[in-house]
C-alpha positions as CSV (number, residue, x, y, z in Angstrom):
1,X,-71.3,-32.1,-22.4
2,X,-72.7,-29.9,-24.8
3,X,-74.8,-27.6,-23.4
4,X,-78.6,-25.7,-24.4
5,X,-78.4,-21.7,-24.5
6,X,-81.9,-20.5,-23.8
7,X,-83.8,-17.7,-22.2
8,X,-85.4,-19.0,-18.6
9,X,-89.2,-19.2,-17.9
10,X,-91.7,-19.4,-14.6
11,X,-91.0,-22.9,-15.0
12,X,-87.1,-22.7,-13.9
13,X,-88.1,-20.7,-10.8
14,X,-87.4,-24.0,-8.2
15,X,-84.2,-25.1,-10.1
16,X,-82.7,-21.4,-9.9
17,X,-84.1,-21.5,-6.3
18,X,-82.3,-24.1,-5.5
19,X,-78.8,-22.7,-7.1
20,X,-79.4,-19.7,-5.0
21,X,-80.1,-21.4,-2.2
22,X,-77.1,-23.7,-2.6
23,X,-74.9,-20.4,-3.2
24,X,-76.2,-18.8,-0.4
25,X,-75.7,-21.4,2.3
26,X,-71.9,-22.6,0.9
27,X,-70.5,-19.5,-0.6
28,X,-70.1,-15.8,-0.7
29,X,-71.1,-15.6,-3.7
30,X,-74.6,-14.0,-2.7
31,X,-74.0,-11.6,0.2
32,X,-77.3,-13.3,1.8
33,X,-77.8,-15.1,4.9
34,X,-81.5,-16.5,4.8
35,X,-82.4,-18.8,2.2
36,X,-85.0,-17.4,-0.5
37,X,-88.2,-18.6,-0.9
38,X,-90.8,-19.5,-3.8
39,X,-92.6,-16.0,-3.1
40,X,-89.0,-14.6,-3.3
41,X,-88.3,-15.8,-6.9
42,X,-92.1,-14.9,-8.3
43,X,-91.4,-11.5,-7.4
44,X,-87.7,-11.5,-8.8
45,X,-89.0,-13.3,-11.9
46,X,-91.5,-10.8,-12.1
47,X,-89.1,-7.7,-11.6
48,X,-86.7,-9.0,-14.4
49,X,-89.8,-9.1,-17.0
50,X,-90.7,-5.5,-16.1
51,X,-87.3,-4.5,-16.8
52,X,-87.0,-6.9,-20.0
53,X,-83.9,-8.2,-18.3
54,X,-82.8,-11.5,-19.4
55,X,-82.6,-14.8,-17.7
56,X,-80.4,-16.9,-19.6
57,X,-80.2,-20.7,-18.8
58,X,-77.3,-23.4,-19.5
59,X,-79.6,-26.5,-19.9
60,X,-78.4,-30.6,-20.6
61,X,-80.3,-32.2,-22.7
62,X,-82.5,-33.1,-20.6
63,X,-83.8,-30.1,-20.2
64,X,-82.1,-29.5,-16.5
65,X,-80.9,-26.0,-15.8
66,X,-77.3,-26.3,-14.9
67,X,-76.4,-22.6,-14.3
68,X,-78.1,-19.1,-15.4
69,X,-77.1,-15.7,-16.1
70,X,-79.0,-12.3,-15.9
71,X,-78.6,-8.9,-14.9
72,X,-80.4,-5.8,-13.7
73,X,-80.6,-1.9,-13.1
74,X,-77.0,-1.2,-11.6
75,X,-78.6,2.2,-10.1
76,X,-81.5,4.1,-10.1
77,X,-80.6,7.5,-11.4
78,X,-81.3,8.0,-15.1
79,X,-77.9,9.0,-15.8
80,X,-77.1,4.9,-15.4
81,X,-79.4,3.9,-18.2
82,X,-76.7,2.4,-19.8
83,X,-75.3,0.6,-17.3
84,X,-76.1,-2.8,-15.7
85,X,-74.9,-5.4,-13.1
86,X,-74.5,-8.8,-14.2
87,X,-74.8,-11.9,-12.1
88,X,-74.1,-15.8,-13.2
89,X,-74.9,-19.1,-10.9
90,X,-73.6,-22.5,-11.9
91,X,-75.1,-25.3,-10.3
92,X,-72.3,-26.5,-7.6
93,X,-71.6,-29.9,-9.2
94,X,-71.6,-28.2,-12.5
95,X,-68.9,-25.5,-11.7
96,X,-65.7,-25.8,-13.0
97,X,-67.0,-27.6,-16.7
98,X,-67.0,-24.1,-18.7
99,X,-70.4,-23.5,-17.8
100,X,-70.1,-19.9,-16.4
101,X,-67.7,-18.8,-19.4
102,X,-70.6,-19.8,-21.7
103,X,-73.2,-18.1,-19.8
104,X,-71.2,-14.7,-19.7
105,X,-70.6,-14.7,-23.3
106,X,-74.3,-14.7,-23.0
107,X,-75.5,-11.9,-20.8
108,X,-72.4,-10.1,-23.0
109,X,-74.1,-10.6,-25.8
110,X,-77.3,-9.9,-25.0
111,X,-76.5,-6.8,-23.2
112,X,-75.1,-5.2,-26.3
113,X,-78.4,-6.8,-28.5
114,X,-80.2,-4.2,-26.0
115,X,-77.9,-1.4,-26.6
116,X,-76.1,-0.9,-23.0
117,X,-72.7,0.1,-22.5
118,X,-71.2,-1.4,-19.2
119,X,-71.3,-4.2,-17.3
120,X,-70.8,-4.3,-13.7
121,X,-69.8,-7.6,-11.9
122,X,-69.5,-7.2,-7.8
123,X,-67.4,-10.4,-7.0
124,X,-66.4,-11.9,-3.8
125,X,-62.7,-10.4,-3.7
126,X,-61.5,-14.2,-2.8
127,X,-63.6,-15.9,-5.8
128,X,-60.3,-16.1,-7.4
129,X,-62.4,-18.1,-10.7
130,X,-64.9,-15.9,-11.2
131,X,-62.4,-12.8,-11.3
132,X,-60.4,-14.8,-13.6
133,X,-63.1,-15.8,-15.5
134,X,-64.2,-12.0,-15.7
135,X,-60.7,-10.9,-16.8
136,X,-60.4,-13.6,-19.5
137,X,-63.3,-12.2,-21.2
138,X,-61.8,-8.7,-21.3
139,X,-63.3,-7.3,-17.2
140,X,-61.0,-5.0,-16.1
141,X,-60.8,-4.5,-11.8
142,X,-62.3,-1.0,-11.5
143,X,-62.8,-1.0,-7.5
144,X,-62.6,-2.6,-4.3
145,X,-65.1,-2.1,-1.3
146,X,-63.4,-3.5,1.7
147,X,-65.0,-5.4,4.2
148,X,-68.1,-4.8,2.2
149,X,-69.8,-7.4,3.7
150,X,-69.9,-9.8,7.0
151,X,-70.6,-13.9,6.1
152,X,-69.3,-16.9,7.8
153,X,-67.4,-15.2,10.4
154,X,-65.1,-12.9,8.5
155,X,-65.4,-9.6,6.7
156,X,-65.5,-9.9,2.8
157,X,-63.9,-7.7,0.4
158,X,-66.1,-6.7,-2.8
159,X,-64.3,-6.5,-5.9
160,X,-66.1,-4.8,-9.1
161,X,-65.2,-5.2,-12.3
162,X,-66.4,-3.9,-15.4
163,X,-66.6,-4.2,-19.6
164,X,-67.6,-1.3,-21.5
165,X,-69.2,-2.4,-24.7
166,X,-69.4,-0.8,-28.6
167,X,-73.2,0.2,-27.6
168,X,-75.2,2.3,-28.0
169,X,-74.9,3.6,-31.3
170,X,-77.0,6.5,-30.7
171,X,-76.9,7.2,-26.6
172,X,-79.3,9.9,-25.4
173,X,-81.0,11.7,-22.2
174,X,-84.3,11.0,-22.5
């Protein structure tokens, strides 16, 4: 199936919410316990817009959202301004069809266009599919926080992967 890749708008928030909530209920992709609400999604969207952080969607030809990727601030200190943490979520019935790979390539491209230098991915260490995807795109393992989360009756290890980009050409401390 061919995908259309384009920015998500406020119109997609209900579909994004459904993807988030399915992941919260059924996976360790999000270390959340409770489902998100539309009010939370409006605030999430506003934060992305305020920070000029993209929300890239993969759509089918009927304009149905199959997955999305985004990034945001890694840490609040000024010297981290060239580093962002990304996330990718694919609708449960579209996993394993290459949607995540397409979205990861697009979010890398967007980070380069916006002059970021490092992309960070925090991945549940048991998510071997996501880890393999990131490694195939050049991400390197850079650390493990053991027992960082607790969900579904067990401790979860959080693995960090990073991709160093060629940008920016002229970094500064302003």
